[in-house]
C-alpha positions as semicolon CSV with decimal commas, in nm:
position;residue;x (nm);y (nm);z (nm)
1;M;0,010;0,048;-0,042
2;F;0,180;0,335;-0,108
3;S;0,143;0,574;0,184
4;G;0,275;0,971;0,112
5;L;0,455;0,948;0,428
6;D;0,696;0,780;0,613
7;Q;0,627;0,708;1,043
8;N;0,835;1,049;1,131
9;R;0,604;1,283;0,910
10;L;0,306;1,000;0,956
11;D;0,329;1,113;1,346
12;I;0,389;1,522;1,222
13;A;0,077;1,519;1,042
14;L;-0,120;1,300;1,298
15;A;-0,047;1,571;1,539
16;Q;-0,110;1,838;1,296
17;I;-0,425;1,724;1,232
18;E;-0,554;1,666;1,638
19;T;-0,400;2,127;1,678
20;V;-0,626;2,165;1,345
21;C;-0,979;1,955;1,500
22;S;-0,951;2,090;1,835
23;K;-0,973;2,421;1,733
24;G;-1,325;2,313;1,601
25;K;-1,656;2,234;1,696
26;T;-1,704;2,026;1,948
27;I;-1,953;1,678;1,868
28;K;-2,095;1,471;2,119
29;I;-2,172;1,113;1,987
30;F;-2,457;0,875;2,195
31;K;-2,538;0,503;2,212
32;A;-2,923;0,423;2,187
33;A;-3,105;0,515;2,531
34;T;-3,150;0,251;2,827
35;K;-3,460;0,124;2,864
36;D;-3,634;0,029;3,185
37;D;-3,843;-0,257;3,261
38;L;-4,155;-0,056;3,117
39;G;-3,932;0,014;2,785
40;E;-3,971;0,411;2,891
41;A;-3,630;0,564;2,747
42;K;-3,426;0,616;3,084
43;T;-3,082;0,869;3,018
44;D;-2,890;0,868;2,660
45;S;-2,557;0,761;2,764
46;V;-2,233;0,965;2,578
47;A;-2,021;0,797;2,475
48;V;-1,731;1,037;2,370
49;S;-1,736;1,354;2,309
50;L;-1,473;1,478;2,028
51;K;-1,389;1,819;1,858
52;S;-1,420;1,831;1,442
53;F;-1,271;2,039;1,202
54;P;-1,454;2,110;0,920
55;V;-1,798;2,017;0,999
56;R;-1,927;2,051;0,634
57;R;-2,309;2,040;0,575
58;Q;-2,552;1,992;0,269
59;P;-2,472;2,085;-0,009
60;F;-2,108;1,944;-0,042
61;N;-1,895;2,090;-0,300
62;R;-1,787;1,885;-0,536
63;N;-1,419;1,753;-0,431
64;L;-1,597;1,649;-0,153
65;R;-1,884;1,406;-0,340
66;E;-1,589;1,304;-0,555
67;K;-1,396;1,172;-0,220
68;I;-1,613;1,057;-0,003
69;S;-1,900;0,762;-0,150
70;W;-2,257;0,815;0,049
71;S;-2,152;1,209;0,097
72;D;-2,528;1,200;-0,130
73;E;-2,703;0,966;0,168
74;V;-2,636;1,201;0,456
75;G;-2,673;1,632;0,533
76;L;-2,357;1,666;0,753
77;I;-1,969;1,503;0,766
78;C;-1,779;1,568;1,043
79;F;-1,369;1,504;1,038
80;V;-1,244;1,439;1,350
81;S;-0,840;1,302;1,425
82;K;-0,790;0,964;1,443
83;K;-0,505;1,035;1,674
84;A;-0,738;1,164;1,854
85;V;-1,009;0,910;1,860
86;Y;-0,756;0,636;1,922
87;D;-0,578;0,823;2,212
88;A;-0,961;0,816;2,407
89;G;-0,933;0,416;2,336
90;Y;-1,223;0,444;2,088
91;T;-1,127;0,298;1,721
92;V;-1,375;0,352;1,385
93;K;-1,528;-0,045;1,466
94;D;-1,648;0,078;1,839
95;L;-1,741;0,494;1,677
96;K;-2,013;0,256;1,432
97;G;-2,170;0,119;1,678
98;Y;-2,339;0,444;1,831
99;K;-2,657;0,565;1,733
100;Y;-2,613;0,946;1,708
101;M;-2,464;1,293;1,776
102;T;-2,501;1,624;1,852
103;V;-2,369;1,967;1,686
104;D;-2,446;2,294;1,786
105;S;-2,746;2,114;2,024
106;E;-2,853;1,944;1,675
107;R;-2,905;1,610;1,703
108;Y;-2,832;1,348;1,398
109;E;-2,867;1,054;1,311
110;I;-2,471;0,830;1,243
111;S;-2,483;0,675;0,922
112;Q;-2,163;0,661;0,836
113;V;-1,837;0,635;1,023
114;E;-1,520;0,591;0,810
115;F;-1,140;0,650;0,729
116;Y;-1,052;0,992;0,551
117;S;-0,807;1,085;0,372
118;N;-0,645;1,381;0,202
119;Y;-0,318;1,206;0,061
120;A;-0,250;0,923;-0,040
121;D;-0,280;0,625;0,148
122;D;-0,263;0,835;0,512
123;Y;-0,574;0,828;0,684
124;L;-0,533;1,159;0,921
125;Y;-0,944;1,134;0,976
126;I;-1,236;0,997;1,057
127;A;-1,568;1,102;0,903
128;I;-1,912;1,053;1,089
129;G;-2,199;1,101;0,810
130;G;-2,537;1,171;0,937
131;N;-2,913;1,278;0,888
132;K;-3,069;1,546;1,108
133;K;-3,350;1,376;1,359
């Protein structure tokens, strides 16, 4: 697999992406609500709180639509640092298990979680896509 960066430069790039994302919006990712014996929703549990930069909303530009095949299926895409996600103890597989997220106090149902790369095969971001609930 082709990689555009050697390990040292990759580590530097991951740290820079984390710094850029840390200046962005806070997104909170939630699991589905737990229910009591009567089937009533008790509480939502916050899985993780991350910083996202950029946050893109529909309509997406052509370049983004070409890079992300599922972009037409979502209304919002958040780009989070892969390093920040891994440092928090989560993986893409873990994030795929969560049902919704909040961005700017708006709730979105998560439909896509994938690695995202702007450069060669060095996936520095994780893209999270969702639709407003």
